[in-house]
C-alpha positions, 0 to 999 in steps of 0.5 A: 765552511762556516757553521752558519752554512753547513754544521760540522757535525756528521750525518747518520750513516745511510743504509740505502742510496736512491738514484733518480734515473735521467740526468743522473744515470743516464743522459737527460734534458739537464745533462746530456753528456753523462758519461757511461764509464764514469757511471759504471765506475760508480756503481761498480764501486758502490755495488761491492761496498754495498754487498759487504755492508748491506746497503740497499740500492734503488732506482726511482724514475717517473717514466713508465715502468717498461721505458725505465727498464728499457733505458737501463738496458740500453745503457747496460746498466740493467745488471746493477739494478735487479728489477725489484729494485727499480721503481717506475710508474706501473699499472697498479700505481696508475689504477690507484690514481684519482680519476681526474689525475689519470685523466691528465696523465693519459692526456700528457702521455698521448702526445708524449710516450716518455712522459713522466710523473714526478709525484710518483717518485715521492710516493714510491720513496715513502713506500720503500722506506717502509718495506725495508724499515729505513728511517728518512736519516738513513737514506740519501737521494741522489738527484739534481733538481732544487724544487723537484728533488731538494724541496718537494721530495725532500720535505715529502720523505725528509731524506738527504739529497746529494746533488750531481752538480753537472745536472743541476737544475731548478724546475728543469732549467739551469739555476741562476745561482748555486745555493749554499749549504747543500751537498754537491758531487760528481759522479765519483764514488768517494763523495758518496762513500763519505756520505753513506758512512756518515762522514759528511757534514750535515747539509743546511737546507735553510737556503734552499727553502728560503730560495724557494719560498721567495720565488713562489711568493713572487710568482704568486703575487708579483713584484708587489709581494716581493718587497715585504718579503725581502724586507722581513728577511733583512730585518731578521738577518740584521738581528742574527746574521745566521737566521735563514729560517724565517721563511722556511717551511716547518718540518 
């Protein structure tokens, strides 16, 4: 793969693997065909490796705590994750919410008992890294959504993201295109092991950041705002074909 897309240098070995729950370990709106046998095979290999090498394994979900734990039981995955390694929306978290945010959350859950709070995942990811003394470069998040996992959570926590290809989405919908430079995999042990051991090439998030910024600009300013934005990208690429950082948020 060209150096402009993915660096040939390897990443820092990982000390923690953080799984999203729905669409990754259990069926969800973006991947209703999650194969339980494949997930269990992955988790068995990961657990065995983790015990020998001191790797942390977590699950983070925007579901209410009782719902997340029940879903793990329903799919016979609870044996892989001690309750202390499962993070979902708790009463303690809700009690710390600002009044307006809590009102919005309660209203959403009134019509949908399985409603989710996506912001919770970002907060909890930061907390667990602090608790277990983990640096961002020592953590990999296994997710599927360009915006929620690849952009917002990554920009907030600075962790790397592995995208499960069959569940790939962008704000919950199938993306129009597959972005270059990122980590993609099926639910197999080999590619995840490669990342954990630091043998994977460094991902390049510039394509993703540019994609998000172009989309947001188009939505905020309409069609009139896009020509100038695209012109800036074209001008920079004429000067440097490898430059995809022009519109990327600063780290």
